[in-house]
C-alpha positions in Angstrom: 0.0 0.0 0.0 1.3 3.4 -1.0 2.0 6.3 1.4 -1.2 8.3 2.1 -0.6 12.0 1.7 -4.0 13.4 2.6 -6.6 12.7 5.2 -9.3 12.3 2.5 -7.0 9.9 0.7 -7.3 9.2 -3.0 -10.4 11.2 -4.0 -9.1 14.4 -2.5 -5.6 13.9 -4.0 -7.1 13.1 -7.4 -9.1 16.3 -7.4 -6.2 18.4 -6.2 -4.1 17.0 -9.0 -6.7 18.0 -11.6 -6.8 21.5 -10.3 -3.2 22.0 -9.3 -2.1 24.7 -11.8 -5.6 26.2 -12.5 -6.7 29.4 -10.8 -9.8 28.6 -8.7 -11.8 31.5 -10.2 -11.4 29.7 -13.6 -13.0 26.5 -12.4 -16.7 25.9 -13.1 -18.8 23.4 -11.3 -21.9 22.1 -13.0 -24.2 20.3 -10.6 -26.8 18.0 -12.1 -29.7 16.3 -10.2 -31.0 13.8 -12.8 -34.6 12.7 -12.8 -36.8 10.5 -14.9 -38.7 13.5 -16.5 -37.2 16.8 -15.2 -33.5 16.8 -14.4 -32.2 20.1 -13.0 -28.8 21.7 -13.2 -27.0 24.8 -11.9 -23.6 26.3 -12.7 -21.4 27.8 -10.1 -17.7 28.7 -9.7 -15.3 26.8 -7.4 -16.2 29.1 -4.5 -19.9 28.2 -4.8 -21.1 31.5 -6.3 -24.0 30.7 -8.6 -23.3 31.8 -12.2 -26.4 30.2 -13.8 -29.5 29.8 -11.6 -31.0 26.3 -11.4 -32.8 25.3 -14.5 -34.7 22.3 -15.8 -33.8 20.5 -19.0 -35.2 17.4 -20.7 -33.5 14.2 -21.6 -33.7 14.6 -25.4 -31.6 16.4 -27.9 -33.3 19.8 -27.3 -32.7 19.6 -23.5 -29.2 18.3 -23.7 -28.3 21.0 -26.2 -29.7 23.6 -23.7 -27.5 22.1 -21.0 -24.4 22.1 -23.2 -25.2 25.7 -24.4 -25.4 27.0 -20.9 -22.2 25.4 -19.9 -20.3 26.7 -23.0 -21.7 30.2 -22.6 -20.5 30.3 -18.9 -17.1 28.9 -19.9 -16.8 31.7 -22.4 -18.1 34.4 -20.0 -15.5 33.7 -17.3 -12.8 32.1 -19.6 -13.0 28.9 -17.5 -10.0 26.6 -17.8 -11.7 23.6 -16.1 -15.2 22.3 -15.9 -16.2 19.7 -13.4 -19.6 18.2 -14.0 -21.0 16.7 -10.7 -23.9 14.4 -11.2 -25.8 12.4 -8.7 -26.1 8.7 -9.5 -29.8 7.9 -9.2 -30.8 4.7 -10.8 -30.0 4.8 -14.5 -31.3 8.4 -15.1 -27.8 9.9 -15.1 -26.3 7.7 -17.8 -27.6 9.5 -20.9 -26.4 12.8 -19.5 -23.0 11.4 -18.6 -22.5 9.8 -22.1 -23.6 13.0 -23.9 -21.2 15.3 -21.9 -18.4 12.8 -22.2 -18.6 13.2 -26.0 -17.5 16.8 -25.4 -14.7 15.8 -23.1 -16.2 17.2 -19.9 -14.8 15.9 -16.6 -17.6 13.9 -14.9 -17.6 13.3 -11.1 -20.3 10.8 -10.0 -21.8 11.7 -6.7 -23.5 9.0 -4.6 -27.1 9.9 -3.6 -26.2 9.0 0.0 -23.5 11.7 -0.1 -26.1 14.2 -1.1 -28.4 13.1 1.7 -25.6 13.3 4.2 -24.6 16.8 3.0 -28.2 18.0 3.7 -28.1 16.4 7.1 -24.7 18.0 7.9 -26.3 21.4 7.2 -29.2 20.4 9.5 -31.5 20.7 6.5 -33.6 17.6 6.0 -35.8 19.2 3.3 -35.6 17.5 0.0 -35.9 19.9 -2.9 -34.2 20.0 -6.2 -32.3 23.2 -5.4 -31.1 21.9 -2.0 -29.9 18.7 -3.7 -28.1 20.8 -6.4 -26.3 22.8 -3.7 -25.3 19.6 -2.0 -24.1 18.0 -5.2 -22.0 21.1 -6.1 -20.4 21.3 -2.7 
């Protein structure tokens, strides 16, 4: 077993390596809460400042193009150097979105639904709304 260099072990180290030489204000986080009929996304910067308010999109070409367009517009607006797409894994609903964004070489971070739930509990917020889930996914 290799020498551990961080208390959060490999996940934290892996993310740090991906962002090592990039200014944090040039990192975008796209949080996606997939759903069967109405997935929702928001775009924020590394510091959690919302750049694109939460919006619904559909799992068809029109909706996925809307998602991609909003991401690309935000990348251009702030001259982002790195985009991290964080998507909650709920059943199979995330798979089409992941495959579509991978075609455009976006970095995809899969977030376990339990992690989202624990993030809500950590903030003493047991409400379950799409926006609260998006904030948890982004963080």
